[in-house]
Phi, psi and omega in degrees: 000140182292141179297139176091356180267161177301122183260026176090356181263002175082002181272151178271130181260137186309314182298340180272356188257144175227154179281122178267331179195154176242138185236159180287339181212160176295330179296317178296319179296324180295323177297314179295323177299321178299322177298315180292321177302316180298330180273359179080021180257119179288136181211169175213158181252134175241121180218142176246110181254020181062042181071022180090356183278338184228056184297332182286341182266355187273154168249160179233136178253138176260122185249142175225166175294149181307317183288348180259000188300316182294312180296322179298315178300318179297316181293319179293321176297319178298318179295321179292327183273355177082017180254057180290153180291000000 
């Protein structure tokens, strides 16, 4: 099996992930993650808050599988424009 692919345990592997969007806060990224969750697109948030000491300075990246990037962008664009299903 190729390294970095889903090995049947349902976890997302880093080499398969790409950044779909970057947000000013983890809270904003969580809202976008909710949009993707509703569309059935698995995603995760990556944020560095300096061990929790500097949460206001961090940015958060929303990651999806490479094969989901186009659909994720479409869903996030739909969410930004207010045309939710």
